[in-house]
BALOBA-1460 file (C-alpha; in Angstrom, 3 decimals):
// residues 187
<rec num="1" residu="m" x="-55.615" y="6.184" z="-41.799"/>
<rec num="2" residu="s" x="-56.978" y="7.493" z="-38.511"/>
<rec num="3" residu="y" x="-59.095" y="10.603" z="-38.302"/>
<rec num="4" residu="q" x="-58.192" y="13.183" z="-35.657"/>
<rec num="5" residu="q" x="-60.928" y="15.581" z="-34.719"/>
<rec num="6" residu="r" x="-60.046" y="19.245" z="-34.926"/>
<rec num="7" residu="l" x="-59.489" y="20.872" z="-31.554"/>
<rec num="8" residu="g" x="-60.960" y="24.208" z="-30.593"/>
<rec num="9" residu="r" x="-58.602" y="27.086" z="-29.950"/>
<rec num="10" residu="g" x="-58.059" y="28.405" z="-26.441"/>
<rec num="11" residu="t" x="-57.589" y="32.105" z="-25.778"/>
<rec num="12" residu="i" x="-56.222" y="33.745" z="-22.652"/>
<rec num="13" residu="a" x="-58.290" y="36.934" z="-22.361"/>
<rec num="14" residu="i" x="-57.025" y="39.478" z="-19.844"/>
<rec num="15" residu="y" x="-59.573" y="42.054" z="-18.729"/>
<rec num="16" residu="n" x="-57.996" y="45.249" z="-17.375"/>
<rec num="17" residu="s" x="-59.376" y="46.031" z="-13.927"/>
<rec num="18" residu="y" x="-56.501" y="48.365" z="-13.078"/>
<rec num="19" residu="d" x="-56.457" y="52.013" z="-14.087"/>
<rec num="20" residu="p" x="-58.206" y="52.252" z="-17.483"/>
<rec num="21" residu="k" x="-56.308" y="55.416" z="-18.480"/>
<rec num="22" residu="s" x="-52.713" y="54.759" z="-17.462"/>
<rec num="23" residu="f" x="-50.491" y="51.856" z="-18.526"/>
<rec num="24" residu="r" x="-48.834" y="50.513" z="-15.386"/>
<rec num="25" residu="e" x="-46.018" y="48.141" z="-14.571"/>
<rec num="26" residu="a" x="-48.657" y="45.542" z="-13.645"/>
<rec num="27" residu="h" x="-49.988" y="45.627" z="-17.230"/>
<rec num="28" residu="r" x="-46.483" y="45.110" z="-18.577"/>
<rec num="29" residu="r" x="-45.764" y="42.213" z="-16.239"/>
<rec num="30" residu="i" x="-48.984" y="40.362" z="-16.944"/>
<rec num="31" residu="l" x="-48.356" y="40.588" z="-20.706"/>
<rec num="32" residu="a" x="-44.754" y="39.476" z="-20.310"/>
<rec num="33" residu="r" x="-45.921" y="36.482" z="-18.243"/>
<rec num="34" residu="a" x="-48.990" y="35.547" z="-20.282"/>
<rec num="35" residu="g" x="-47.129" y="35.531" z="-23.617"/>
<rec num="36" residu="p" x="-44.892" y="32.582" z="-22.687"/>
<rec num="37" residu="l" x="-47.888" y="30.674" z="-21.266"/>
<rec num="38" residu="a" x="-49.846" y="31.183" z="-24.472"/>
<rec num="39" residu="l" x="-46.883" y="30.030" z="-26.541"/>
<rec num="40" residu="a" x="-46.007" y="27.055" z="-24.316"/>
<rec num="41" residu="f" x="-49.555" y="25.677" z="-24.165"/>
<rec num="42" residu="d" x="-50.785" y="26.652" z="-27.658"/>
<rec num="43" residu="f" x="-53.288" y="29.325" z="-26.610"/>
<rec num="44" residu="n" x="-53.976" y="32.710" z="-28.154"/>
<rec num="45" residu="l" x="-53.682" y="35.894" z="-26.093"/>
<rec num="46" residu="a" x="-56.081" y="38.845" z="-26.030"/>
<rec num="47" residu="t" x="-56.318" y="41.956" z="-23.902"/>
<rec num="48" residu="f" x="-59.431" y="43.969" z="-23.111"/>
<rec num="49" residu="g" x="-59.348" y="47.602" z="-22.045"/>
<rec num="50" residu="f" x="-55.575" y="47.901" z="-21.736"/>
<rec num="51" residu="p" x="-54.512" y="51.565" z="-21.908"/>
<rec num="52" residu="f" x="-51.638" y="51.134" z="-24.349"/>
<rec num="53" residu="p" x="-49.845" y="54.307" z="-25.403"/>
<rec num="54" residu="p" x="-51.900" y="55.834" z="-28.250"/>
<rec num="55" residu="e" x="-49.017" y="55.678" z="-30.728"/>
<rec num="56" residu="l" x="-48.999" y="51.874" z="-30.432"/>
<rec num="57" residu="t" x="-51.872" y="50.676" z="-32.591"/>
<rec num="58" residu="q" x="-50.829" y="47.203" z="-33.750"/>
<rec num="59" residu="p" x="-50.200" y="44.075" z="-31.652"/>
<rec num="60" residu="q" x="-46.637" y="43.760" z="-33.010"/>
<rec num="61" residu="e" x="-45.842" y="47.346" z="-31.967"/>
<rec num="62" residu="i" x="-47.163" y="46.603" z="-28.482"/>
<rec num="63" residu="a" x="-45.212" y="43.345" z="-28.194"/>
<rec num="64" residu="d" x="-41.996" y="45.030" z="-29.384"/>
<rec num="65" residu="w" x="-42.488" y="47.865" z="-26.880"/>
<rec num="66" residu="v" x="-43.193" y="45.507" z="-23.946"/>
<rec num="67" residu="a" x="-40.145" y="43.430" z="-24.921"/>
<rec num="68" residu="t" x="-37.829" y="46.440" z="-24.636"/>
<rec num="69" residu="t" x="-38.866" y="46.982" z="-21.024"/>
<rec num="70" residu="t" x="-38.894" y="43.511" z="-19.446"/>
<rec num="71" residu="s" x="-36.619" y="40.608" z="-18.666"/>
<rec num="72" residu="i" x="-39.608" y="38.266" z="-18.189"/>
<rec num="73" residu="g" x="-40.300" y="35.614" z="-20.842"/>
<rec num="74" residu="e" x="-36.826" y="35.619" z="-22.372"/>
<rec num="75" residu="d" x="-36.775" y="39.426" z="-22.510"/>
<rec num="76" residu="g" x="-40.229" y="39.533" z="-24.079"/>
<rec num="77" residu="s" x="-39.242" y="37.348" z="-27.026"/>
<rec num="78" residu="y" x="-42.068" y="34.864" z="-26.313"/>
<rec num="79" residu="l" x="-44.671" y="37.631" z="-26.497"/>
<rec num="80" residu="k" x="-43.080" y="38.833" z="-29.739"/>
<rec num="81" residu="e" x="-43.101" y="35.280" z="-31.114"/>
<rec num="82" residu="i" x="-46.784" y="34.644" z="-30.371"/>
<rec num="83" residu="t" x="-47.599" y="38.049" z="-31.858"/>
<rec num="84" residu="a" x="-45.643" y="37.269" z="-35.035"/>
<rec num="85" residu="k" x="-47.824" y="34.165" z="-35.385"/>
<rec num="86" residu="g" x="-50.938" y="36.371" z="-35.323"/>
<rec num="87" residu="r" x="-52.020" y="35.032" z="-31.945"/>
<rec num="88" residu="f" x="-52.035" y="38.242" z="-29.865"/>
<rec num="89" residu="q" x="-54.894" y="40.697" z="-30.237"/>
<rec num="90" residu="t" x="-56.031" y="43.798" z="-28.378"/>
<rec num="91" residu="y" x="-59.624" y="44.934" z="-27.888"/>
<rec num="92" residu="p" x="-61.396" y="47.798" z="-26.134"/>
<rec num="93" residu="y" x="-63.608" y="46.988" z="-23.167"/>
<rec num="94" residu="p" x="-66.492" y="44.837" z="-24.457"/>
<rec num="95" residu="s" x="-69.765" y="46.757" z="-24.477"/>
<rec num="96" residu="k" x="-72.019" y="44.113" z="-25.998"/>
<rec num="97" residu="g" x="-70.130" y="40.946" z="-25.177"/>
<rec num="98" residu="f" x="-66.819" y="39.434" z="-26.090"/>
<rec num="99" residu="p" x="-65.923" y="38.889" z="-29.759"/>
<rec num="100" residu="p" x="-67.634" y="35.655" z="-30.843"/>
<rec num="101" residu="q" x="-64.603" y="34.561" z="-32.872"/>
<rec num="102" residu="l" x="-62.775" y="33.982" z="-29.565"/>
<rec num="103" residu="g" x="-65.182" y="31.190" z="-28.670"/>
<rec num="104" residu="e" x="-67.278" y="30.291" z="-25.683"/>
<rec num="105" residu="m" x="-66.577" y="32.752" z="-22.868"/>
<rec num="106" residu="v" x="-65.490" y="31.136" z="-19.602"/>
<rec num="107" residu="l" x="-64.873" y="33.472" z="-16.690"/>
<rec num="108" residu="t" x="-62.166" y="32.193" z="-14.373"/>
<rec num="109" residu="t" x="-63.264" y="33.073" z="-10.867"/>
<rec num="110" residu="c" x="-62.952" y="31.983" z="-7.256"/>
<rec num="111" residu="n" x="-66.596" y="32.966" z="-6.807"/>
<rec num="112" residu="p" x="-68.525" y="31.013" z="-9.461"/>
<rec num="113" residu="d" x="-72.292" y="31.251" z="-9.654"/>
<rec num="114" residu="k" x="-73.619" y="27.767" z="-8.880"/>
<rec num="115" residu="g" x="-75.744" y="27.594" z="-12.036"/>
<rec num="116" residu="k" x="-72.870" y="28.719" z="-14.256"/>
<rec num="117" residu="k" x="-70.079" y="26.692" z="-12.684"/>
<rec num="118" residu="r" x="-68.226" y="24.466" z="-15.165"/>
<rec num="119" residu="s" x="-65.637" y="21.913" z="-14.218"/>
<rec num="120" residu="v" x="-62.249" y="21.813" z="-15.872"/>
<rec num="121" residu="d" x="-63.415" y="18.579" z="-17.543"/>
<rec num="122" residu="e" x="-66.406" y="20.390" z="-19.060"/>
<rec num="123" residu="v" x="-64.235" y="23.195" z="-20.425"/>
<rec num="124" residu="a" x="-61.736" y="20.684" z="-21.841"/>
<rec num="125" residu="a" x="-64.647" y="18.869" z="-23.511"/>
<rec num="126" residu="i" x="-65.598" y="22.084" z="-25.321"/>
<rec num="127" residu="l" x="-62.097" y="22.265" z="-26.812"/>
<rec num="128" residu="l" x="-62.085" y="18.548" z="-27.624"/>
<rec num="129" residu="n" x="-65.387" y="18.994" z="-29.477"/>
<rec num="130" residu="g" x="-63.765" y="21.534" z="-31.791"/>
<rec num="131" residu="q" x="-65.238" y="24.683" z="-30.241"/>
<rec num="132" residu="s" x="-62.987" y="27.527" z="-29.147"/>
<rec num="133" residu="v" x="-62.863" y="28.792" z="-25.558"/>
<rec num="134" residu="c" x="-62.095" y="32.289" z="-24.307"/>
<rec num="135" residu="l" x="-60.804" y="32.105" z="-20.725"/>
<rec num="136" residu="v" x="-61.360" y="35.515" z="-19.136"/>
<rec num="137" residu="f" x="-59.023" y="36.615" z="-16.334"/>
<rec num="138" residu="g" x="-59.481" y="39.832" z="-14.390"/>
<rec num="139" residu="a" x="-56.242" y="41.786" z="-14.058"/>
<rec num="140" residu="g" x="-56.385" y="43.735" z="-10.859"/>
<rec num="141" residu="p" x="-57.154" y="43.218" z="-7.195"/>
<rec num="142" residu="k" x="-60.924" y="43.127" z="-7.719"/>
<rec num="143" residu="g" x="-61.080" y="40.857" z="-10.778"/>
<rec num="144" residu="v" x="-63.694" y="41.673" z="-13.392"/>
<rec num="145" residu="p" x="-66.567" y="44.075" z="-12.734"/>
<rec num="146" residu="k" x="-69.946" y="42.712" z="-11.681"/>
<rec num="147" residu="e" x="-71.480" y="43.156" z="-15.146"/>
<rec num="148" residu="i" x="-68.844" y="40.866" z="-16.713"/>
<rec num="149" residu="h" x="-69.287" y="38.352" z="-13.889"/>
<rec num="150" residu="d" x="-73.046" y="38.402" z="-14.480"/>
<rec num="151" residu="f" x="-72.729" y="38.375" z="-18.278"/>
<rec num="152" residu="a" x="-70.543" y="35.256" z="-18.450"/>
<rec num="153" residu="r" x="-72.587" y="32.089" z="-19.027"/>
<rec num="154" residu="n" x="-69.749" y="29.880" z="-17.819"/>
<rec num="155" residu="h" x="-67.672" y="30.212" z="-14.660"/>
<rec num="156" residu="m" x="-64.671" y="28.034" z="-13.820"/>
<rec num="157" residu="d" x="-62.753" y="27.799" z="-10.553"/>
<rec num="158" residu="i" x="-59.405" y="26.066" z="-11.045"/>
<rec num="159" residu="t" x="-58.899" y="25.510" z="-7.315"/>
<rec num="160" residu="f" x="-60.436" y="22.795" z="-5.160"/>
<rec num="161" residu="g" x="-62.085" y="25.247" z="-2.821"/>
<rec num="162" residu="e" x="-62.851" y="28.639" z="-4.359"/>
<rec num="163" residu="l" x="-59.513" y="30.162" z="-3.387"/>
<rec num="164" residu="s" x="-58.434" y="33.487" z="-4.844"/>
<rec num="165" residu="l" x="-55.243" y="33.279" z="-6.923"/>
<rec num="166" residu="e" x="-53.044" y="36.080" z="-8.212"/>
<rec num="167" residu="t" x="-53.814" y="36.667" z="-11.912"/>
<rec num="168" residu="c" x="-50.626" y="35.229" z="-13.426"/>
<rec num="169" residu="t" x="-50.810" y="32.228" z="-11.096"/>
<rec num="170" residu="a" x="-54.406" y="31.612" z="-12.171"/>
<rec num="171" residu="i" x="-53.510" y="31.943" z="-15.863"/>
<rec num="172" residu="g" x="-50.672" y="29.433" z="-15.499"/>
<rec num="173" residu="a" x="-52.793" y="26.945" z="-13.567"/>
<rec num="174" residu="c" x="-55.816" y="27.128" z="-15.875"/>
<rec num="175" residu="v" x="-53.908" y="27.017" z="-19.138"/>
<rec num="176" residu="a" x="-51.540" y="24.222" z="-18.092"/>
<rec num="177" residu="v" x="-54.269" y="21.996" z="-16.665"/>
<rec num="178" residu="l" x="-56.560" y="22.454" z="-19.677"/>
<rec num="179" residu="a" x="-53.761" y="21.950" z="-22.197"/>
<rec num="180" residu="h" x="-52.598" y="18.740" z="-20.545"/>
<rec num="181" residu="m" x="-56.142" y="17.391" z="-20.232"/>
<rec num="182" residu="v" x="-56.845" y="18.093" z="-23.899"/>
<rec num="183" residu="k" x="-53.526" y="16.595" z="-25.009"/>
<rec num="184" residu="a" x="-54.075" y="13.455" z="-22.912"/>
<rec num="185" residu="q" x="-57.526" y="12.893" z="-24.413"/>
<rec num="186" residu="h" x="-56.711" y="13.898" z="-27.999"/>
<rec num="187" residu="h" x="-54.678" y="11.081" z="-29.498"/>
């Protein structure tokens, strides 16, 4: 009988850098696109600071509502499916750090601090060693605010040359590359 080490869990964490008071079409689209990526590559999904309508208090209510207003991700069914599995959570903006249960915070950025820069191999190794990883993506044209950039102990650039990617493109690239690296090394 062979022993397989337990893998850490990956989480796609989307930090709202758009309007903090008004839910926009961009919020809807990023959720509709991130849900299928989380499902396809076995990641969890979390939002931070999203201004959901106040009557929507539970992740399933949010997923159902987004699904009624999008054709992305099989009409939102992938977001609903990951939510039904308990793998979609919503949080307010973090004031004292990200929830520790989400794992080691890794800010995805095209402008990594040299001392905090982690390669994709290093982030995959964290997952392979059984520790969870929270990949933080800034949703909005300016990414995450400076305090989150400074707070993050780990920075990862998925590109070969510190190129800025649109948020959903970055999520897809990071999650797919990490998932395939982990799968290839975890037999």
